[in-house]
NUSEBA-671738 format. One record per residue (C-alpha): residue in one letter; y, z, x. Coordinates in steps of 0.02 Angstrom, whole numbers. Each point is the difference from the previous one (the first is absolute). Layout:
# NUSEBA-671738
@type->A, y->Y, z->Z, x->X $
...
END
This chain:
# NUSEBA-671738
@type->M, y->2539, z->389, x->-382 $
@type->F, y->-7, z->-117, x->-150 $
@type->E, y->11, z->144, x->-123 $
@type->K, y->153, z->72, x->93 $
@type->L, y->92, z->-167, x->0 $
@type->L, y->-41, z->-28, x->-183 $
@type->S, y->65, z->172, x->-51 $
@type->L, y->166, z->-21, x->95 $
@type->L, y->32, z->-180, x->-53 $
@type->P, y->94, z->42, x->-166 $
@type->Y, y->121, z->110, x->97 $
@type->N, y->19, z->-111, x->153 $
@type->P, y->-12, z->-187, x->-40 $
@type->S, y->32, z->-38, x->183 $
@type->L, y->-183, z->44, x->32 $
@type->T, y->-50, z->-163, x->-86 $
@type->H, y->-9, z->-94, x->165 $
@type->Q, y->-119, z->133, x->71 $
@type->L, y->-108, z->-13, x->-155 $
@type->A, y->2, z->-190, x->16 $
@type->F, y->-60, z->15, x->180 $
@type->Y, y->-134, z->123, x->-56 $
@type->S, y->-53, z->-120, x->-141 $
@type->K, y->-16, z->-143, x->124 $
@type->R, y->-111, z->107, x->112 $
@type->M, y->-109, z->50, x->-148 $
@type->R, y->-25, z->-184, x->-48 $
@type->E, y->-50, z->-42, x->179 $
@type->E, y->-117, z->149, x->5 $
@type->A, y->-76, z->-53, x->-167 $
@type->A, y->-32, z->-175, x->69 $
@type->I, y->-87, z->70, x->154 $
@type->R, y->-102, z->121, x->-104 $
@type->R, y->-49, z->-143, x->-118 $
@type->I, y->-72, z->-99, x->146 $
@type->G, y->-92, z->154, x->63 $
@type->L, y->-69, z->38, x->-172 $
@type->V, y->-65, z->-179, x->-19 $
@type->F, y->-97, z->11, x->164 $
@type->I, y->-67, z->173, x->-43 $
@type->V, y->-60, z->-62, x->-170 $
@type->L, y->-84, z->-150, x->82 $
@type->A, y->-87, z->116, x->124 $
@type->F, y->-57, z->109, x->-145 $
@type->L, y->-71, z->-152, x->-91 $
@type->V, y->-95, z->-53, x->156 $
@type->Q, y->-73, z->176, x->15 $
@type->F, y->-42, z->0, x->-186 $
@type->F, y->-95, z->-164, x->6 $
@type->A, y->-86, z->54, x->161 $
@type->V, y->-70, z->149, x->-95 $
@type->L, y->-58, z->-111, x->-143 $
@type->N, y->-84, z->-120, x->122 $
@type->P, y->-35, z->97, x->160 $
@type->P, y->-30, z->-99, x->160 $
@type->Q, y->-175, z->-11, x->71 $
@type->P, y->-31, z->49, x->181 $
@type->T, y->2, z->-152, x->115 $
@type->I, y->-164, z->52, x->82 $
@type->A, y->-94, z->71, x->-149 $
@type->N, y->-169, z->-66, x->54 $
@type->S, y->-111, z->11, x->152 $
@type->T, y->-139, z->-111, x->67 $
@type->S, y->-113, z->150, x->-26 $
@type->D, y->29, z->-5, x->-189 $
@type->L, y->-149, z->-54, x->-105 $
@type->I, y->130, z->-70, x->-123 $
@type->N, y->153, z->-61, x->95 $
@type->G, y->150, z->99, x->-61 $
@type->G, y->-107, z->97, x->-124 $
@type->F, y->27, z->-11, x->-188 $
@type->T, y->115, z->77, x->-130 $
@type->L, y->-110, z->-24, x->-155 $
@type->Q, y->-184, z->38, x->-23 $
@type->S, y->-22, z->-174, x->-75 $
@type->Q, y->55, z->-75, x->167 $
@type->A, y->-138, z->94, x->92 $
@type->V, y->-128, z->-61, x->-127 $
@type->A, y->62, z->-179, x->16 $
@type->D, y->-8, z->7, x->191 $
@type->C, y->-176, z->70, x->-12 $
@type->K, y->-61, z->-136, x->-118 $
@type->A, y->79, z->-134, x->109 $
@type->N, y->-82, z->80, x->153 $
@type->L, y->169, z->-9, x->86 $
@type->N, y->-20, z->32, x->186 $
@type->H, y->-185, z->44, x->-35 $
@type->Y, y->55, z->147, x->-107 $
@type->Q, y->-142, z->-13, x->-127 $
@type->T, y->-128, z->-19, x->141 $
@type->I, y->64, z->155, x->89 $
@type->L, y->-4, z->106, x->-157 $
@type->A, y->-174, z->-64, x->-44 $
@type->N, y->-67, z->66, x->165 $
@type->Y, y->38, z->174, x->-67 $
@type->G, y->-62, z->-30, x->-176 $
@type->V, y->174, z->-24, x->-76 $
@type->T, y->22, z->-143, x->-124 $
@type->C, y->156, z->-80, x->-72 $
@type->N, y->-43, z->83, x->-167 $
@type->D, y->1, z->168, x->89 $
@type->V, y->177, z->-39, x->59 $
@type->A, y->50, z->-51, x->-177 $
@type->N, y->-66, z->165, x->-69 $
@type->A, y->89, z->106, x->132 $
@type->T, y->140, z->122, x->-38 $
@type->S, y->164, z->25, x->94 $
@type->Q, y->45, z->165, x->82 $
@type->S, y->81, z->74, x->155 $
@type->I, y->-98, z->76, x->143 $
@type->K, y->43, z->94, x->160 $
@type->S, y->-58, z->-72, x->165 $
@type->T, y->-79, z->168, x->47 $
@type->A, y->-96, z->23, x->-164 $
@type->Y, y->-186, z->43, x->3 $
@type->N, y->22, z->106, x->157 $
@type->N, y->77, z->-148, x->93 $
@type->Q, y->-155, z->-106, x->-24 $
@type->L, y->83, z->-152, x->-80 $
@type->Y, y->-36, z->-160, x->96 $
@type->T, y->81, z->-170, x->-28 $
@type->L, y->-76, z->-170, x->41 $
@type->G, y->108, z->-132, x->84 $
@type->W, y->-16, z->-156, x->108 $
@type->N, y->70, z->63, x->165 $
@type->P, y->-61, z->131, x->125 $
@type->D, y->120, z->141, x->48 $
@type->G, y->-98, z->87, x->137 $
@type->A, y->-46, z->184, x->10 $
@type->Y, y->179, z->64, x->-26 $
@type->N, y->155, z->-62, x->-89 $
@type->Y, y->120, z->-20, x->144 $
@type->R, y->151, z->22, x->-115 $
@type->T, y->-54, z->162, x->-87 $
@type->H, y->-122, z->63, x->134 $
@type->K, y->-128, z->34, x->-136 $
@type->P, y->-186, z->-46, x->11 $
@type->T, y->-55, z->-154, x->-98 $
@type->N, y->-188, z->38, x->2 $
@type->E, y->-22, z->-189, x->5 $
@type->V, y->-167, z->-69, x->-59 $
@type->P, y->-36, z->-188, x->6 $
@type->A, y->-83, z->-81, x->-151 $
@type->T, y->-101, z->-161, x->12 $
@type->L, y->-12, z->-70, x->-176 $
@type->M, y->-107, z->-136, x->-73 $
@type->G, y->96, z->-161, x->-30 $
@type->I, y->144, z->51, x->115 $
@type->S, y->11, z->-85, x->170 $
@type->R, y->91, z->141, x->90 $
@type->P, y->-12, z->189, x->-9 $
@type->L, y->115, z->111, x->-102 $
@type->Y, y->46, z->180, x->43 $
@type->W, y->2, z->166, x->-90 $
@type->H, y->139, z->122, x->50 $
@type->L, y->60, z->169, x->-59 $
@type->V, y->139, z->-28, x->-127 $
@type->S, y->96, z->146, x->76 $
@type->N, y->15, z->-80, x->173 $
@type->Q, y->160, z->-88, x->-58 $
@type->D, y->88, z->162, x->-52 $
@type->R, y->155, z->53, x->97 $
@type->S, y->10, z->158, x->-104 $
@type->A, y->-132, z->116, x->-74 $
@type->Y, y->-59, z->-132, x->-125 $
@type->S, y->48, z->-157, x->-95 $
@type->T, y->-19, z->-39, x->-185 $
@type->Y, y->-67, z->-169, x->-56 $
@type->T, y->-20, z->-87, x->-168 $
@type->V, y->-181, z->-55, x->-22 $
@type->L, y->-126, z->-70, x->-121 $
@type->K, y->-144, z->122, x->-28 $
@type->L, y->-169, z->-80, x->-38 $
@type->T, y->-187, z->31, x->6 $
@type->S, y->-125, z->-129, x->63 $
@type->S, y->-108, z->-60, x->-144 $
@type->S, y->-151, z->-19, x->117 $
@type->T, y->13, z->144, x->125 $
@type->H, y->102, z->117, x->-113 $
@type->R, y->106, z->45, x->152 $
@type->L, y->184, z->46, x->-22 $
@type->F, y->127, z->-118, x->80 $
@type->Y, y->188, z->-24, x->0 $
@type->I, y->104, z->-157, x->31 $
@type->L, y->174, z->16, x->76 $
@type->Y, y->136, z->-90, x->-97 $
@type->H, y->107, z->-41, x->153 $
@type->C, y->-135, z->-92, x->97 $
@type->G, y->-157, z->-18, x->-109 $
@type->N, y->-106, z->94, x->127 $
@type->L, y->-157, z->88, x->-60 $
@type->V, y->-1, z->190, x->19 $
@type->S, y->-154, z->110, x->1 $
@type->I, y->-41, z->184, x->22 $
@type->G, y->-87, z->-13, x->167 $
@type->V, y->-61, z->-165, x->71 $
@type->P, y->-117, z->-79, x->-128 $
@type->P, y->-154, z->-98, x->51 $
@type->A, y->4, z->-186, x->-36 $
@type->I, y->-134, z->-59, x->-120 $
@type->G, y->-76, z->-127, x->121 $
@type->P, y->-99, z->-160, x->-28 $
@type->C, y->-150, z->-23, x->-113 $
@type->Q, y->-163, z->15, x->98 $
@type->Y, y->-73, z->-147, x->-96 $
@type->N, y->153, z->-114, x->4 $
@type->A, y->127, z->28, x->138 $
@type->S, y->133, z->-97, x->-96 $
@type->L, y->5, z->135, x->-136 $
@type->L, y->55, z->181, x->2 $
@type->A, y->-133, z->132, x->-26 $
@type->D, y->75, z->54, x->-168 $
@type->N, y->-5, z->-178, x->-69 $
@type->S, y->-115, z->-15, x->-152 $
@type->A, y->-77, z->-156, x->80 $
@type->C, y->-56, z->100, x->152 $
@type->R, y->-187, z->13, x->-27 $
@type->P, y->-158, z->-75, x->79 $
@type->A, y->-77, z->-156, x->-71 $
@type->P, y->-152, z->23, x->-114 $
@type->C, y->-174, z->-40, x->63 $
@type->P, y->-51, z->-172, x->-68 $
@type->L, y->-179, z->58, x->-30 $
@type->D, y->48, z->160, x->-91 $
@type->R, y->182, z->4, x->-54 $
@type->S, y->-14, z->185, x->-43 $
@type->I, y->8, z->38, x->188 $
@type->Y, y->115, z->-62, x->137 $
@type->I, y->-44, z->-126, x->135 $
@type->N, y->26, z->129, x->137 $
@type->S, y->-129, z->115, x->-78 $
@type->T, y->-167, z->17, x->91 $
@type->A, y->-84, z->-34, x->-167 $
@type->C, y->73, z->-175, x->-5 $
@type->K, y->-128, z->-124, x->72 $
@type->A, y->121, z->-145, x->16 $
@type->C, y->53, z->-54, x->174 $
@type->P, y->181, z->56, x->22 $
@type->V, y->42, z->-154, x->103 $
@type->N, y->-75, z->-117, x->-129 $
@type->I, y->-30, z->76, x->-172 $
@type->S, y->-110, z->-147, x->-52 $
@type->I, y->-140, z->58, x->116 $
@type->L, y->-89, z->165, x->28 $
@type->K, y->24, z->118, x->145 $
@type->S, y->-179, z->-41, x->55 $
@type->D, y->42, z->-184, x->16 $
@type->A, y->2, z->-64, x->181 $
@type->R, y->169, z->-75, x->-31 $
@type->C, y->70, z->176, x->-23 $
@type->V, y->31, z->32, x->186 $
@type->V, y->-52, z->169, x->70 $
@type->C, y->131, z->118, x->70 $
@type->P, y->22, z->-24, x->188 $
@type->N, y->21, z->188, x->28 $
@type->P, y->-171, z->63, x->60 $
@type->R, y->33, z->164, x->-91 $
@type->Y, y->-10, z->-96, x->-166 $
@type->P, y->-148, z->-121, x->24 $
@type->T, y->-37, z->-20, x->-186 $
@type->V, y->179, z->-29, x->-61 $
@type->S, y->80, z->-168, x->-33 $
@type->A, y->137, z->-54, x->118 $
@type->S, y->119, z->-18, x->-147 $
@type->S, y->-47, z->163, x->-83 $
@type->P, y->126, z->142, x->-6 $
@type->L, y->-137, z->106, x->78 $
@type->C, y->1, z->-107, x->157 $
@type->K, y->117, z->76, x->126 $
@type->P, y->47, z->-79, x->166 $
@type->V, y->-31, z->95, x->161 $
@type->C, y->151, z->95, x->65 $
@type->P, y->74, z->-104, x->143 $
@type->Y, y->60, z->159, x->88 $
@type->N, y->-165, z->95, x->-11 $
@type->N, y->-162, z->-87, x->-55 $
@type->A, y->-72, z->167, x->-56 $
@type->F, y->110, z->-10, x->-155 $
@type->D, y->39, z->-120, x->-139 $
@type->V, y->171, z->-79, x->-20 $
@type->G, y->34, z->110, x->-151 $
@type->D, y->-50, z->162, x->88 $
@type->S, y->142, z->124, x->25 $
@type->A, y->-41, z->5, x->186 $
@type->C, y->25, z->-189, x->18 $
@type->K, y->186, z->-16, x->34 $
@type->P, y->99, z->-97, x->130 $
@type->C, y->104, z->157, x->33 $
@type->T, y->17, z->177, x->-64 $
@type->A, y->152, z->-46, x->-107 $
@type->S, y->-101, z->-130, x->-97 $
@type->T, y->-62, z->43, x->-174 $
@type->N, y->-147, z->-122, x->9 $
@type->S, y->-81, z->-130, x->112 $
@type->A, y->118, z->-138, x->-59 $
@type->D, y->158, z->101, x->26 $
@type->A, y->50, z->-68, x->171 $
@type->L, y->184, z->-3, x->-48 $
@type->A, y->5, z->191, x->6 $
@type->C, y->-32, z->-11, x->187 $
@type->V, y->167, z->-85, x->30 $
@type->V, y->134, z->120, x->62 $
@type->V, y->177, z->-69, x->-20 $
@type->S, y->156, z->56, x->92 $
@type->K, y->170, z->-65, x->51 $
@type->T, y->140, z->25, x->125 $
@type->A, y->181, z->-59, x->6 $
@type->T, y->117, z->-40, x->144 $
@type->D, y->187, z->-34, x->7 $
@type->P, y->29, z->-108, x->155 $
@type->T, y->186, z->-14, x->-41 $
@type->Q, y->22, z->189, x->23 $
@type->N, y->-142, z->10, x->130 $
@type->F, y->-103, z->113, x->-114 $
@type->P, y->-186, z->-22, x->45 $
@type->D, y->-36, z->109, x->-153 $
@type->A, y->126, z->-32, x->-139 $
@type->N, y->-77, z->127, x->-119 $
@type->N, y->133, z->127, x->-56 $
@type->Q, y->133, z->-90, x->102 $
@type->T, y->163, z->-74, x->-70 $
@type->A, y->13, z->-189, x->8 $
@type->Q, y->171, z->-81, x->4 $
@type->P, y->57, z->-154, x->-98 $
@type->G, y->-69, z->-157, x->83 $
@type->D, y->-144, z->90, x->89 $
@type->T, y->-168, z->-86, x->17 $
@type->I, y->-151, z->103, x->-57 $
@type->I, y->-178, z->-51, x->46 $
@type->Y, y->-143, z->74, x->-101 $
@type->N, y->-175, z->-8, x->74 $
@type->L, y->-144, z->17, x->-124 $
@type->N, y->-176, z->42, x->58 $
@type->A, y->-168, z->3, x->-90 $
@type->K, y->-147, z->64, x->103 $
@type->N, y->-180, z->-20, x->-56 $
@type->G, y->-83, z->164, x->49 $
@type->G, y->-165, z->-38, x->-86 $
@type->Q, y->-162, z->-91, x->42 $
@type->A, y->22, z->-147, x->-120 $
@type->V, y->113, z->-151, x->5 $
@type->V, y->139, z->17, x->-128 $
@type->K, y->1, z->-166, x->-89 $
@type->A, y->160, z->-84, x->-56 $
@type->F, y->114, z->146, x->35 $
@type->V, y->173, z->-28, x->-73 $
@type->M, y->143, z->89, x->87 $
@type->Q, y->138, z->38, x->-125 $
@type->E, y->164, z->89, x->27 $
@type->N, y->137, z->47, x->-125 $
@type->L, y->176, z->-24, x->66 $
@type->S, y->97, z->42, x->-159 $
@type->D, y->85, z->154, x->73 $
@type->V, y->32, z->-81, x->169 $
@type->L, y->82, z->-152, x->-81 $
@type->D, y->128, z->112, x->-85 $
@type->Y, y->88, z->3, x->168 $
@type->A, y->-78, z->-142, x->101 $
@type->T, y->-45, z->-184, x->-7 $
@type->V, y->-160, z->-82, x->62 $
@type->V, y->10, z->-92, x->166 $
@type->D, y->-185, z->-36, x->37 $
@type->L, y->-157, z->38, x->-102 $
@type->N, y->-123, z->-56, x->135 $
@type->G, y->-91, z->-123, x->-112 $
@type->A, y->4, z->103, x->-160 $
@type->T, y->73, z->-43, x->-171 $
@type->I, y->110, z->113, x->-105 $
@type->E, y->6, z->18, x->-189 $
@type->P, y->186, z->4, x->-47 $
@type->A, y->-23, z->104, x->-159 $
@type->T, y->-97, z->141, x->84 $
@type->S, y->44, z->-21, x->186 $
@type->E, y->-188, z->2, x->35 $
@type->V, y->-45, z->-81, x->167 $
@type->T, y->-174, z->-75, x->15 $
@type->W, y->-91, z->-78, x->148 $
@type->P, y->-149, z->-120, x->-16 $
@type->A, y->-169, z->86, x->-16 $
@type->A, y->-94, z->29, x->162 $
@type->D, y->-164, z->81, x->54 $
@type->I, y->11, z->156, x->109 $
@type->K, y->-148, z->35, x->113 $
@type->P, y->-55, z->179, x->37 $
@type->G, y->116, z->85, x->125 $
@type->V, y->132, z->-137, x->-11 $
@type->T, y->183, z->32, x->-44 $
@type->Y, y->86, z->-132, x->-106 $
@type->S, y->190, z->-3, x->25 $
@type->H, y->156, z->-87, x->-67 $
@type->T, y->187, z->23, x->21 $
@type->I, y->150, z->-12, x->-116 $
@type->T, y->176, z->-23, x->67 $
@type->V, y->151, z->45, x->-107 $
@type->K, y->187, z->12, x->30 $
@type->V, y->107, z->141, x->-71 $
@type->K, y->134, z->-66, x->-118 $
@type->D, y->181, z->-2, x->55 $
@type->P, y->89, z->77, x->-91 $
@type->I, y->-117, z->133, x->-69 $
@type->P, y->-9, z->-19, x->-192 $
@type->D, y->86, z->134, x->-106 $
@type->T, y->-124, z->-25, x->-144 $
@type->P, y->-32, z->164, x->-95 $
@type->V, y->-169, z->86, x->4 $
@type->S, y->-127, z->-66, x->-125 $
@type->I, y->-21, z->112, x->-153 $
@type->S, y->-186, z->-39, x->-13 $
@type->D, y->-40, z->19, x->184 $
@type->G, y->114, z->113, x->101 $
@type->S, y->-66, z->-72, x->164 $
@type->H, y->88, z->-167, x->-30 $
@type->F, y->174, z->-17, x->77 $
@type->D, y->-8, z->177, x->68 $
@type->L, y->61, z->-55, x->175 $
@type->I, y->-179, z->10, x->65 $
@type->M, y->-116, z->-147, x->32 $
@type->T, y->-168, z->77, x->-44 $
@type->N, y->-158, z->-96, x->34 $
@type->V, y->-180, z->58, x->-20 $
@type->Y, y->-153, z->-81, x->78 $
@type->G, y->-122, z->140, x->37 $
@type->N, y->140, z->107, x->72 $
@type->T, y->182, z->5, x->-57 $
@type->I, y->146, z->-74, x->97 $
@type->N, y->176, z->57, x->-49 $
@type->I, y->151, z->-83, x->79 $
@type->N, y->174, z->62, x->-49 $
@type->V, y->154, z->-108, x->-21 $
@type->P, y->181, z->63, x->11 $
@type->A, y->87, z->52, x->-161 $
@type->S, y->162, z->-78, x->-58 $
@type->P, y->135, z->108, x->-84 $
@type->V, y->-61, z->-63, x->-170 $
@type->K, y->-178, z->59, x->33 $
@type->I, y->62, z->168, x->67 $
@type->I, y->95, z->29, x->-163 $
@type->E, y->-154, z->-52, x->-99 $
@type->A, y->-109, z->123, x->96 $
@type->V, y->122, z->142, x->-33 $
@type->T, y->22, z->-37, x->-185 $
@type->T, y->-187, z->-17, x->-32 $
@type->S, y->-52, z->154, x->97 $
@type->T, y->137, z->125, x->-51 $
@type->P, y->-48, z->90, x->-162 $
@type->T, y->171, z->82, x->-24 $
@type->L, y->108, z->-155, x->-27 $
@type->V, y->109, z->-7, x->-156 $
@type->N, y->-87, z->-74, x->-150 $
@type->T, y->79, z->-171, x->-27 $
@type->G, y->-120, z->-68, x->-128 $
@type->P, y->56, z->-120, x->-138 $
@type->G, y->52, z->138, x->-121 $
@type->T, y->107, z->88, x->130 $
@type->S, y->77, z->-164, x->58 $
@type->L, y->48, z->-50, x->-177 $
@type->F, y->77, z->171, x->-34 $
@type->I, y->105, z->-8, x->159 $
@type->A, y->55, z->-179, x->-37 $
@type->A, y->45, z->42, x->-180 $
@type->S, y->102, z->151, x->58 $
@type->I, y->98, z->-109, x->122 $
@type->V, y->34, z->-128, x->-138 $
@type->I, y->66, z->137, x->-116 $
@type->V, y->114, z->75, x->135 $
@type->A, y->66, z->-172, x->51 $
@type->G, y->28, z->-46, x->-182 $
@type->Y, y->97, z->161, x->-30 $
@type->F, y->122, z->-30, x->144 $
@type->F, y->23, z->-183, x->-50 $
@type->A, y->40, z->49, x->-180 $
@type->R, y->117, z->138, x->60 $
@type->A, y->97, z->-122, x->111 $
@type->R, y->17, z->-123, x->-143 $
@type->L, y->58, z->137, x->-119 $
@type->L, y->133, z->65, x->120 $
@type->A, y->63, z->-176, x->32 $
@type->K, y->13, z->-32, x->-188 $
@type->E, y->87, z->165, x->-35 $
@type->S, y->128, z->-29, x->138 $
@type->Y, y->35, z->-174, x->-68 $
@type->I, y->31, z->69, x->-175 $
@type->A, y->112, z->140, x->68 $
@type->I, y->106, z->-123, x->99 $
@type->H, y->27, z->-116, x->-149 $
@type->E, y->41, z->144, x->-117 $
@type->T, y->128, z->69, x->124 $
@type->A, y->77, z->-171, x->25 $
@type->G, y->13, z->-25, x->-190 $
@type->A, y->85, z->166, x->-21 $
END
């Protein structure tokens, strides 16, 4: 239209008023396009700086992480190890890994299903036999480590995979003492092994040391320091090395099967309290079949739990859907199925996944550690055949949080309150529209790639197009202004 008016203007000056109207419209359009261009450029700058400094996930860590939130630099992992942050150095030491081993590690990527799907990761929390979110087996194996007050758990790395496999950035290292290959996950600091590795265990001569410690060795015999005090050739009394074994003060072993052995000698073995035909150390002397030795009464304790939802009248809340504001009562049981009294049994329960969507109402005399959500009751003895029980009462949050799923532990904020104590209890909570969208976008592999490079390209294209139309509007307005003045001057 502008070109037609401009070409006819020399022959029909009366068209000047139409061109003036057109010029006014072009100036108004240019003003509007200027405002739009400013906002588009600001949006582009926000996107640009977001790419330079990408946001971190709000729930990047899990209470199961050995290093909360993981690490981005190898030096951070080494520093956390040397500081023994959250017992990290102690945990690694139980598998023969030192801080120097971590410092000498190399970075690489690894698939969760590598080594014929035999990669296991060590974390703080139990997950049960199956991952309720992915329906994959965890092959969970508890690990009781020296210097750690509560057990840790080995799980298959692949149990978190929604698809065929996941790829992780890891540190690859070899233990300087056991020469076993290990990996450490960047995003959580958890130790990864091919198969479940055996822990080194305590020194037989000094229970405060690990077996691979250079100080783990028997004391020398004071009479002949070329042999050890536990050697039969050593004549010193083990209970008092200043006297001989033949001295009357070196008390004889009370076990009639060892009438010539000192009571304090390693050769003196107490009578098995469950069968006097055996010694305490005999493989047949065990409080129950699950025990590994005569002192392993804890293995006879069988733990289990149930959950009820009295608000919804669910006597068994497992696999049910709780509503906001519901009261959930967990009942924890520990039964001593052996022949020995279990001394100072400590009932512990991890509520980290439950507290994603609930708050504690009553702990029934227990205390809770805020950082780990670990609930602990006072130690108590459990007699043979007795069941020791406690309850925990929680209330489902209202409204249900829309917090995104944790990147280091996919079971956190997955709309399921998972709790493991012997058996696994899973209680669902209703999904909000935000969580439904999250579930779709994280589980659909065919969504359009909107990574930082694509986003910047799209934003830059919009800026160019908007800039073109703004410049065009300004140019047309200027040309019409010049044409009007030239016509008027003529």
